[in-house]
N, C-alpha and C positions, 0 to 999 in steps of 0.2 A: 397481527400484522403475519401475514403468505410471506414466508421466508424466501419459498423458491422465488418466487416470482421478484421481488425486492433483492435477490439474490444477483439474477439476471441484470437487471439492470442498472446495477453496481460496480458488476463486472462491464457494462457494456459500454456504462462511461469510461472503466478505466482503460479503455480498446481493445476486450479482447472479443471476439465470435463464442455464442454459446446455444445451445439448445440446449432443451433437456430428453434421458432417456426415458420413456417410461414405462421400457422394458422388467424397472429393477420395483421393487415396493415399502417402502415410497421411493418416487421417482427421484431421477439423480439431477441435478444443473452441474453441467459439463461446460466445459469452459476451454478455449486456446487463445494464445498469442502465438508470434512468429518467437518467440522463445521457453513458455513452458505452456503447459498442459493438468487443470485441475478437475477437480468431479467435488461438488457440494453434495453432502449425505447432512438428510434433518431428521432427527430422530425426537418421539414423543415426550421422555422423558429423559434427564442423567443420566441414568441407572440402563436403557436401552440404549442409550451410547455407547456408556461400557461394556455391557454385553456385548453388542452386535455390532460395533465400527467394524472389525476385524473381518467378516464375514463380508458385511456389506462390502465394504473394499477388494476383496478377494472378488464381490461378484461381479464387477463393474469391471475391475484391469483383464480380469476374463472373459467380458465381455469386449470390451477395446483394444486387447492385448494382440489383434493383426495390424490396427492405426499406430500402434504405441512404437512394435516392431519399425513399422516404416519411417516415422519423423526421425529418427537417426538423433542427434544430443537432445534433441529436444526432451528424446522420451527420459532424460537423467534427473529433467526436473518435472516430475511430477506433484499433485500436489490434491490432500487427502482436506476435504474443509468439509469440518464432524463437527454441527451442533443442534441445541435446540431450545425454545424458547424456555423451559425450564428454571426458575429460580432455583436453584439447587447450591446452599453454601457449604455445606457439608460434605458433594461430591465435585464444586469448582476444582480442588487442586490435582483432584485424581483427574481429571478430565483435560484440564492444560497441562497437565505431566505429558498425559497423549503428545506433543507435539516433540518432544524427546527420544522418539521412537521414531527410528529411519526406516523401518523395515519400508521394502517398496515404492514406498511413495513418500515423501516431506509432508506436516501432518497443521492444519491448523485445529484448533479444538476449543469451543466454547460455549462455557451456558451463558442463562441470562438474557437472552438475544430478545428482545421487547422492543425493541425503537431501533430507528432504519438508523439512528446516530449508534448501537449499538451493533448491528450486524457492519455498518462500514466500518468502525473502529476493529471488528472482527478482520475482515479483509483486507486493513489500513497494508497488513506487508505484502496481497499481491499490486498492490494498484502503483500509480507512479509518485517520483519523492517529488515532496511538495515541502516545502520552505518556505513560509511567510517568514518573515521578518523584519521582529517587534521595533517598532521607529521608536521611539519616546518624542513627545512633544521636546524637540530639539535647534539649539539657534545652528544652522549646519555651520555659517560663516565664522560662526566663533568654536565647533570643532573643527570647522578647516583649519584656521587660524590655529588652534592647541595644535593641529598633527606634524600644521608644516613650518616649523622652524627652522629647513635651512633657506625655506625661503627670503628673502628681502622680502619686510613691512610694506616696500610703498608698490612693489611688486604685487603682493597678495590687496594692499587697495585696489589698485586698478584696476583685477581682475575680479572681487569681487564688488567693485565698482561697475558705473554705468559706462567706464570709458571706452574708446576707440582699440579694437582688438589693440590695433597694427603700433597703438600706444605700449598696451600689456606686451608688447610681444619687442619693442625697442625699451622697458623696461628690461627685462630678462635680459635681454641683447646686451645692455650696456655694464653686467653684471661681473666682475674676474670668475 
């Protein structure tokens, strides 16, 4: 999988402007929204990531310093995304622990980025909140009846049935 290209695709889908900075080796995927700025760095191995992330971060921040200074409050919300496709179970905890280092940027650091789903999960903190409520196969009328204890039974029956709305209003209006 081409992590830089897929990063651009996913970040654009999340509403970011993206561009590649080819002046870095390897190239860096840059992204920006109205509220944050970030840089995706892809390393060949977990060891390479652990040894070189600070220099890569410093290089990209130095290069973009004028734009960051002009960004105002957004400059306080800069992300370094540090990724590798290597499966490195022995180093995974060390890589992920980089997220606790808030020096210069916030960090997202992951190993084992093998699929688009892995990448999407790594970038999840940068995306919009997605709530997908799980609704079981439930009888809505039964659930409503169990929760509407203060509503008269005949009013609930009228509401849940196919009664004329004016008749339902009349039932609600006739109760003290």
